[in-house]
C-alpha positions in Angstrom: -18.6 -76.6 2.5 -18.0 -80.2 3.1 -14.5 -80.3 4.6 -14.4 -77.1 6.7 -12.2 -78.7 9.4 -9.4 -79.7 7.0 -9.5 -76.4 5.1 -9.3 -74.4 8.3 -6.4 -76.6 9.5 -4.5 -76.1 6.3 -4.9 -72.3 6.3 -3.9 -72.1 10.0 -0.8 -74.2 9.3 0.2 -72.1 6.4 -0.3 -68.9 8.4 1.8 -70.4 11.3 4.7 -71.3 8.9 4.6 -67.9 7.3 4.7 -66.1 10.7 7.6 -68.3 11.9 9.5 -67.8 8.7 9.1 -64.0 8.9 10.2 -63.9 12.6 13.2 -66.1 12.0 14.2 -64.1 8.9 14.0 -60.8 10.8 15.9 -62.0 13.9 18.5 -63.8 11.7 19.0 -60.7 9.7 19.6 -58.7 12.8 22.0 -61.2 14.1 24.0 -61.3 10.8 24.1 -57.5 10.7 25.4 -57.3 14.3 28.0 -60.0 13.6 29.2 -58.2 10.5 29.4 -54.9 12.4 31.4 -56.5 15.2 33.7 -58.2 12.8 34.2 -55.1 10.7 35.1 -53.0 13.8 37.9 -55.3 15.0 41.4 -54.4 14.1 43.7 -57.0 12.6 46.3 -58.3 15.0 49.5 -59.9 13.8 49.8 -63.6 14.4 52.5 -64.8 16.8 54.7 -67.6 15.4 
């Protein structure tokens, strides 16, 4: 293989982006779920004029 360095670099970069995307997706999903749970549990309070 003539360009082994660039091929390896491309695959490592794609793997890094995939890993980061999965981690951000999982953590973001947990944060959104927690936020919706917290918002859903709050009672409405009347506004004071």
